C-alpha positions as semicolon CSV with decimal commas, in nm:
position;residue;x (nm);y (nm);z (nm)
1;M;0,951;1,385;4,866
2;D;0,860;1,217;4,541
3;V;0,488;1,226;4,490
4;I;0,263;1,526;4,530
5;P;-0,015;1,407;4,759
6;Q;-0,369;1,488;4,654
7;A;-0,674;1,546;4,867
8;P;-0,864;1,215;4,865
9;H;-1,159;1,341;4,661
10;C;-0,960;1,566;4,422
11;K;-0,848;1,503;4,071
12;R;-0,502;1,630;3,977
13;L;-0,467;1,994;4,067
14;T;-0,415;2,254;3,800
15;M;-0,092;2,451;3,777
16;K;-0,286;2,755;3,892
17;E;-0,419;2,576;4,201
18;E;-0,070;2,454;4,286
19;D;0,066;2,809;4,244
20;Y;-0,193;2,939;4,490
21;L;-0,107;2,674;4,748
22;E;0,262;2,757;4,714
23;A;0,190;3,131;4,743
24;I;-0,021;3,077;5,056
25;L;0,263;2,873;5,207
26;N;0,520;3,142;5,121
27;V;0,310;3,431;5,253
28;S;0,221;3,242;5,571
29;A;0,587;3,159;5,634
30;E;0,685;3,523;5,591
31;K;0,400;3,692;5,778
32;G;0,253;3,421;5,997
33;Y;-0,080;3,453;5,815
34;A;-0,213;3,487;5,459
35;K;-0,476;3,744;5,373
36;T;-0,633;3,792;5,033
37;R;-0,430;4,105;4,955
38;D;-0,102;3,934;5,052
39;V;-0,163;3,638;4,821
40;A;-0,284;3,871;4,544
41;D;0,041;4,067;4,574
42;E;0,250;3,749;4,577
43;L;0,087;3,626;4,256
44;D;0,041;3,970;4,098
45;L;-0,335;3,918;4,069
46;S;-0,648;4,105;4,169
47;P;-0,809;4,030;4,507
48;P;-1,139;3,917;4,346
49;S;-0,951;3,651;4,145
50;V;-0,781;3,533;4,462
51;V;-1,111;3,511;4,653
52;E;-1,257;3,300;4,374
53;M;-0,966;3,055;4,391
54;F;-0,977;3,048;4,771
55;A;-1,339;2,931;4,745
56;K;-1,239;2,652;4,502
57;L;-0,951;2,539;4,721
58;D;-1,176;2,553;5,029
59;H;-1,428;2,333;4,848
60;K;-1,148;2,084;4,778
61;K;-1,056;2,097;5,147
62;L;-0,704;2,221;5,074
63;V;-0,753;2,551;5,257
64;V;-0,985;2,701;5,513
65;Y;-1,105;3,036;5,384
66;R;-1,280;3,288;5,606
67;K;-1,393;3,607;5,439
68;Y;-1,208;3,912;5,578
69;E;-0,982;3,685;5,786
70;G;-0,777;3,520;5,516
71;V;-0,683;3,165;5,442
72;T;-0,496;2,881;5,609
73;L;-0,375;2,557;5,457
74;T;-0,529;2,230;5,569
75;D;-0,293;1,939;5,636
76;S;-0,352;1,813;5,280
77;G;-0,303;2,162;5,136
78;R;0,016;2,214;5,334
79;A;0,160;1,878;5,222
80;I;0,096;1,965;4,857
81;A;0,230;2,321;4,899
82;E;0,547;2,196;5,068
83;Q;0,605;1,945;4,789
84;I;0,561;2,213;4,522
85;K;0,797;2,446;4,708
86;Y;1,053;2,166;4,739
87;R;1,034;2,100;4,364
88;H;1,063;2,472;4,294
89;D;1,366;2,514;4,518
90;V;1,544;2,213;4,367
91;L;1,484;2,343;4,016
92;V;1,600;2,697;4,097
93;E;1,915;2,558;4,256
94;F;1,984;2,345;3,949
95;L;1,916;2,625;3,702
96;R;2,139;2,865;3,895
97;L;2,407;2,595;3,904
98;I;2,411;2,585;3,523
99;A;2,437;2,965;3,508
100;V;2,077;3,054;3,431
101;P;2,023;3,413;3,556
102;G;1,820;3,440;3,878
103;E;1,499;3,593;3,743
104;I;1,487;3,349;3,452
105;A;1,562;3,056;3,684
106;E;1,269;3,157;3,908
107;K;1,025;3,186;3,617
108;D;1,137;2,864;3,453
109;A;1,121;2,675;3,783
110;C;0,762;2,798;3,829
111;F;0,668;2,627;3,507
112;M;0,882;2,315;3,542
113;E;0,777;2,238;3,901
114;H;0,434;2,132;3,775
115;E;0,543;1,923;3,479
116;L;0,851;1,720;3,567
117;N;0,822;1,364;3,691
118;A;0,920;1,298;4,052
119;V;1,204;1,073;3,932
120;T;1,346;1,364;3,731
121;I;1,325;1,597;4,032
122;R;1,502;1,338;4,248
123;K;1,782;1,296;3,990
124;I;1,825;1,673;3,960
125;K;1,850;1,698;4,339
126;Q;2,109;1,419;4,344
127;F;2,307;1,594;4,069
128;V;2,306;1,924;4,259
129;E;2,420;1,747;4,577
130;Y;2,690;1,557;4,387
131;V;2,829;1,873;4,229
132;G;2,828;2,044;4,567
133;S;3,013;1,761;4,737
134;T;3,268;1,664;4,472
135;K;3,564;1,892;4,398
136;S;3,617;1,758;4,047
137;A;3,249;1,800;3,955
138;H;3,252;2,148;4,103
139;A;3,562;2,234;3,897
140;E;3,399;2,100;3,579
141;L;3,089;2,304;3,646
142;K;3,302;2,613;3,696
143;R;3,463;2,550;3,355
144;F;3,116;2,510;3,206
145;T;3,010;2,844;3,353
146;E;3,315;3,008;3,197
147;F;3,240;2,836;2,866
148;C;2,888;2,984;2,870
149;K;3,012;3,342;2,902
């Protein structure tokens, strides 16, 4: 999971577009569907703003939007959303590991997930796995957490 795939005819997606795809994925996973109101609530936005973005994402063939029925991710949209969610989850796990409080870790991960290089994400993931699997690294991290208090 290194490179965020793009729809063939799309330029790089904006952070906002990526956030919408991730929100649609999250809402769909939780409810089995994603309606305008659900995505608006997830992103803390107004429904008209969400409808406008749904139309843009539909035009880019990343979602299928049907007025009054909601939105579904296309295969391309789902691949991008899953990659963004993966990046987000890795970053939250790392930030929590270094004692960043939960709410701050979530907000920071939301920003970082769009900006960090895939190599950096991979190395962070490897670091998190290493710390989790190595007693001495885990002990050092525990000392670091105490040091930060």
